[in-house]
C-alpha positions in Angstrom: -3.5 26.4 -30.0 -6.2 28.6 -28.1 -5.7 30.1 -24.8 -7.6 27.6 -23.0 -4.9 24.7 -23.8 -2.9 25.2 -21.0 -6.0 24.4 -18.6 -6.9 21.3 -20.2 -3.2 19.6 -20.9 -0.6 18.9 -18.9 2.2 20.7 -18.5 5.5 18.3 -18.4 7.8 21.6 -17.8 6.4 21.6 -14.0 7.8 18.1 -13.4 11.0 18.9 -14.9 11.8 21.9 -13.5 10.1 21.8 -10.0 10.5 18.0 -9.3 10.3 18.3 -5.7 7.2 20.2 -5.6 5.8 17.5 -8.1 7.1 14.5 -5.9 5.8 16.3 -2.7 2.4 16.4 -4.3 2.6 13.1 -5.4 3.5 11.7 -2.1 0.1 12.7 -1.3 -1.1 9.5 -3.0 0.7 7.2 -0.8 -0.5 9.0 2.3 -4.0 8.1 1.0 -3.2 4.6 -0.2 -1.4 3.4 3.3 -1.4 6.0 5.9 -4.7 6.9 6.1 -6.4 3.8 4.3 -4.6 1.1 5.9 -2.3 1.9 9.0 -4.9 4.3 10.7 -6.7 1.1 11.4 -3.9 0.1 14.2 -5.2 3.4 16.0 -8.8 2.4 15.7 -8.3 -1.4 16.6 -8.6 -1.2 20.1 -12.0 1.0 20.3 -13.4 -1.2 17.7 -12.4 -4.5 19.4 -13.9 -3.1 22.7 -17.1 -1.8 21.4 -17.7 -4.9 18.9 -16.6 -7.7 20.8 -13.6 -8.8 18.7 -10.7 -11.4 19.3 -7.3 -10.4 18.2 -7.7 -13.2 15.4 -11.0 -11.5 14.0 -9.4 -7.9 14.5 -6.2 -9.2 12.4 -8.6 -10.6 9.8 -10.0 -7.3 9.1 -6.4 -6.3 8.1 -6.2 -9.6 6.2 -9.2 -8.6 4.4 -7.6 -5.2 3.6 -4.5 -7.0 2.0 -6.7 -9.5 0.1 -8.1 -6.4 -1.5 -5.0 -4.9 -2.2 -4.0 -8.1 -3.9 -7.0 -8.1 -6.0 -6.0 -4.7 -6.9 -2.7 -5.4 -7.9 -3.6 -8.2 -9.9 -5.9 -6.2 -11.6 -3.8 -2.7 -11.9 -1.5 -3.5 -15.1 -4.4 -4.3 -17.3 -6.2 -1.2 -16.2 -3.0 1.0 -16.2 -2.7 -0.1 -20.0 -6.1 0.9 -20.6 -6.6 4.0 -18.4 -3.1 5.3 -17.6 -1.3 5.4 -14.7 -2.7 9.2 -13.8 -6.4 8.2 -14.2 -5.4 4.9 -12.2 -4.1 7.3 -9.5 -6.9 10.0 -9.2 -9.5 6.9 -9.1 -7.9 5.2 -6.6 -7.4 8.0 -4.3 -11.3 8.9 -4.7 -12.5 5.1 -4.3 -10.5 5.0 -1.2 -11.9 8.2 0.2 -15.5 6.9 -0.5 -14.8 3.4 1.2 -13.2 5.3 4.3 -16.5 7.3 4.5 -18.5 4.0 4.5 -16.5 2.5 7.0 -17.9 5.1 9.6 -21.4 4.1 8.5 -21.4 0.7 9.4 -21.2 -1.7 12.9 -22.0 -5.1 11.2 -18.7 -7.4 11.0 -19.3 -8.5 7.5 -20.1 -4.8 6.1 -16.8 -3.6 7.8 -14.7 -6.5 6.6 -16.3 -6.2 2.7 -15.2 -2.3 3.0 -12.1 -3.0 4.3 -11.3 -5.4 1.1 -13.0 -2.5 -1.0 -10.3 0.0 0.6 -7.4 -2.6 -0.3 -8.2 -2.3 -3.9 -8.5 1.2 -4.1 -5.0 1.5 -2.2 -3.4 -1.1 -4.8 -4.7 1.1 -7.5 -3.2 4.4 -5.7 0.2 3.0 -4.7 0.9 1.2 -7.7 0.1 4.0 -10.2 1.9 6.5 -7.7 4.8 4.4 -8.0 5.1 4.2 -11.4 4.8 7.9 -11.6 7.4 8.4 -9.0 9.9 6.2 -11.2 9.0 8.4 -14.1 9.8 11.5 -12.3 13.1 9.8 -11.1 13.9 8.9 -14.8 13.8 12.8 -15.6 16.2 13.7 -12.8 18.4 11.0 -12.5 20.7 12.2 -10.0 18.3 12.7 -7.6 16.3 9.6 -8.6 16.7 7.6 -5.0 15.8 10.9 -3.1 12.5 11.5 -5.3 11.3 8.2 -5.2 12.0 7.8 -1.5 10.0 11.1 -0.8 7.0 9.6 -2.4 6.9 6.3 -0.3 7.9 8.6 2.4 4.4 10.4 1.9 3.0 7.4 4.0 4.3 9.2 7.0 2.5 12.3 6.1 -0.9 10.1 6.2 0.3 8.3 9.6 1.1 11.5 11.3 -2.2 12.9 10.1 -4.0 9.9 11.6 -2.3 10.0 14.9 -3.8 13.7 14.8 -7.1 13.0 13.2 -8.3 9.8 15.0 -8.1 10.8 18.8 -9.4 14.2 17.9 -12.5 12.6 16.5 -12.8 9.9 19.1 -12.7 12.5 21.9 -15.4 14.5 19.7 -17.5 11.4 19.3 -17.5 10.6 22.8 -18.3 14.4 24.1 -21.6 14.0 21.6 -22.4 10.6 23.1 -22.1 8.8 19.7 -23.2 5.2 20.2 -19.9 4.1 18.3 -17.5 6.5 18.9 -15.2 4.9 16.4 -17.0 5.8 13.3 -16.4 9.7 13.7 -12.4 9.0 13.1 -13.3 7.0 9.8 -15.6 9.5 8.8 -12.7 12.3 9.2 -10.3 9.9 7.4 -12.4 9.6 4.5 -12.9 13.3 4.0 -8.9 13.7 4.3 -8.3 11.4 1.6 -10.8 13.2 -0.8 -8.8 16.7 0.5 -5.3 14.9 -0.6 -6.7 13.7 -4.1 -7.7 17.4 -4.5 -4.3 18.7 -3.9 -2.3 16.1 -5.9 -4.3 15.3 -9.2 -2.9 18.2 -11.3 0.7 18.1 -10.2 0.7 14.2 -10.8 -0.7 15.1 -14.2 2.2 16.9 -15.4 4.6 13.7 -14.8 3.0 12.4 -18.4 3.1 9.4 -19.9 5.9 6.8 -20.4 8.2 7.4 -23.1 7.9 5.5 -26.1 10.5 3.5 -27.9 12.4 2.6 -24.6 11.1 -1.0 -24.4 14.7 -2.5 -24.8 15.3 -6.1 -25.2 14.5 -7.1 -21.4 10.8 -7.7 -20.1 9.8 -8.6 -16.6 10.4 -12.1 -15.5 9.7 -13.2 -11.9 12.4 -16.0 -12.3 15.1 -13.3 -12.5 14.0 -11.5 -9.2 12.8 -14.6 -7.3 14.9 -13.8 -4.0 13.8 -10.4 -4.1 10.3 -11.3 -4.5 10.7 -14.0 -1.5 12.3 -11.2 0.7 9.5 -8.7 -0.2 6.9 -11.6 0.7 8.3 -11.8 4.0 8.6 -8.3 4.6 4.7 -8.0 4.1 4.2 -10.5 6.3 6.5 -9.2 8.9 5.9 -5.4 9.0 2.2 -5.6 9.0 2.2 -7.6 12.5 3.9 -4.6 14.0 1.5 -1.6 12.4 -1.4 -3.6 13.1 -0.7 -4.6 16.9 1.8 -2.3 18.3 -0.5 0.2 19.8 -2.7 -2.2 21.3 0.1 -3.8 22.5 1.1 -0.3 24.2 -2.3 0.0 25.4 -1.9 -3.2 27.2 1.1 -2.2 28.7 -0.3 0.7 30.2 1.0 3.4 28.2 -1.0 6.7 28.3 -3.2 7.8 25.4 -0.9 11.1 24.8 2.4 9.2 24.7 0.5 6.8 22.2 -0.6 9.7 20.0 2.8 10.7 20.4 4.5 7.5 19.4 2.4 7.3 16.4 3.1 11.0 15.1 6.8 10.4 15.6 6.6 7.0 13.7 4.9 8.9 10.9 7.3 11.8 10.7 10.3 9.3 10.6 8.7 7.9 7.5 8.7 11.3 5.9 12.4 11.7 6.8 13.5 8.3 5.6 13.6 9.8 1.9 16.7 11.6 2.9 18.1 9.1 5.0 18.3 5.8 2.3 18.4 7.9 -1.2 22.2 7.5 -1.6 21.7 4.0 -0.9 18.9 3.1 -3.0 20.8 5.1 -6.1 23.7 2.9 -5.4 22.8 -0.9 -5.1 21.4 -2.3 -8.2 20.8 -5.9 -6.5 19.0 -7.0 -3.2 21.4 -5.0 -0.7 18.8 -2.5 0.2 16.0 -4.8 0.5 18.1 -7.0 2.8 19.8 -4.5 4.9 16.1 -2.6 5.6 14.5 -6.1 6.5 17.5 -6.6 8.8 17.0 -3.4 10.6 13.0 -3.7 10.8 13.8 -7.1 12.6 15.8 -5.8 15.3 13.6 -2.9 16.1 10.3 -4.9 15.8 11.4 -7.2 18.6 11.9 -4.4 21.1 8.3 -3.5 22.5 8.2 -7.4 22.9 11.1 -7.1 25.1 10.3 -4.1 27.5 7.6 -1.5 27.9 10.3 1.3 28.6 9.4 4.2 27.0 12.5 5.3 25.4 13.2 2.0 23.9 9.6 1.8 22.5 9.9 5.4 21.2 13.2 4.2 19.7 11.6 1.3 18.1 9.0 3.3 16.7 11.0 6.1 15.1 13.5 3.5 13.5 10.8 1.7 12.5 9.2 4.6 10.6 12.6 5.8 9.5 13.0 2.5 7.5 9.6 0.2 6.7 8.5 2.4 3.7 12.2 2.2 2.2 11.8 -1.2 1.9 9.2 -0.6 -0.7 11.1 2.2 -2.2 13.8 -0.4 -2.6 11.7 -2.6 -4.9 10.8 0.0 -7.2 14.4 1.3 -7.2 15.3 -2.6 -7.9 13.1 -2.8 -11.0 14.0 0.7 -12.2 17.9 -0.1 -12.2 17.3 -3.5 -13.8 14.4 -3.3 -16.3 13.5 -0.8 -19.1 11.0 2.1 -18.5 8.2 -0.1 -20.4 8.4 -2.9 -18.0 8.3 -0.9 -14.7 4.5 -1.2 -14.3 4.6 -5.2 -14.7 7.7 -5.2 -12.5 6.4 -2.8 -9.3 3.0 -4.8 -10.2 4.4 -8.1 -9.6 6.3 -6.9 -6.4 2.9 -5.4 -5.0 1.2 -8.9 -5.6 3.7 -10.9 -3.3 3.7 -7.9 -0.9 0.0 -8.2 -0.8 0.1 -12.2 0.0 2.7 -11.6 3.0 0.1 -8.8 4.0 -2.8 -11.6 3.9 -0.8 -14.3 6.0 0.6 -11.7 8.4 -2.2 -10.3 10.5 -4.4 -13.5 10.6 -1.3 -15.4 11.7 0.0 -13.1 14.4 -3.7 -12.2 15.7 -4.1 -15.9 16.1 -0.5 -16.0 18.0 -1.5 -13.1 19.9 -4.7 -14.5 21.5 -2.6 -17.5 22.6 0.2 -17.9 25.4 2.8 -14.8 25.4 -0.1 -12.4 23.9 0.7 -9.7 21.6 4.8 -9.8 22.7 4.4 -13.2 21.2 3.2 -11.9 18.0 6.0 -9.3 17.5 8.7 -12.0 18.1 7.2 -13.9 15.2 6.8 -10.5 13.2 10.6 -10.1 13.7 11.5 -13.7 12.7 9.8 -13.1 9.4 11.6 -9.7 8.7 15.3 -11.2 9.5 14.1 -14.4 6.9 13.4 -11.8 4.3 16.9 -10.3 4.9 18.4 -13.6 4.4 16.4 -14.2 1.1 17.0 -10.5 -0.3 20.6 -10.8 0.3 20.6 -13.5 -2.5 19.2 -11.1 -5.0 21.6 -10.0 -7.8 21.4 -7.3 -10.2 20.6 -8.2 -13.9 23.5 -8.2 -16.3 23.0 -5.0 -18.5 21.4 -5.4 -21.8 24.0 -6.2 -24.6 
């Protein structure tokens, strides 16, 4: 072995000895895939809608396009991951997400923006699924801390949300000071650069996790019929939560909340996502069936409806903080469900299947809720529908049982 070998090959001992550092680096992938690439759109919806003359239906359709891309990416990921490996999928997805975000800052046509949102969704799926597989592998190396490490990965989405809450208003203000024709384009450029910077920080630590161990396939493979209620509950989660994340900022603007308060609301929501990895870790380790998914869906439904009932700032802020502390742990709960019930060789297929139904839900949610919000009752009625979907998801998930251990 030459002296240059360590610089060329991963060092698995880093993931073994410093799992917290590696999990934090890996969490930047979730920040790219969702926090920066998807949820930042909620902050940009109002200025884009005002500048481009969109209805809420069209504005929601943009997130539907992103979810469509996410679905296509989720369908393609298992085959690509077998060919390329999880780490290459992760880094490639992050780079593509950054590029498509930059392109969103260079267009004004509705068709071009829709196409870029679709492409960003594909890249997000590559990133998020590959990161989930690597997080599950890291958790398997540290069984007593698996729930925390997996939750920490998904909690990284909150880093992206909080960063978006800071970057978007600052870039908008800068664009307005310089008289930009379309001020909302500057935030897309800033977000794209942030995605590429995050990629540079996460690439090497994520590589140290290594590949899936051989010879551990066991007798079980992923079969959708074994997880039908969990998949159904996750579909309803995808349809319900995305309405809140797409339209809550627009609702707060309509209710007269000041820009500074909205920035604080979104930043606190993001920080709560980061904290969620610690809050729910024990529950994710304890329950092998759909209990975690059911509990978290029910909590989300309860807080989702609050901004539709009152514009009182303390209640609205409580809604955002609790929502942030819960919603990405729903995603972590499905990874935990797969990890508890399937061998490592089947984790990629299981996580991808849950991602596919999640994407279907996100395709339905924004368009339906946008259409409802254009009618009587406005955005408030749209959030009520989101809450109903989440409660339905809780009811379905409660029926998901753990699989019997292999004989």
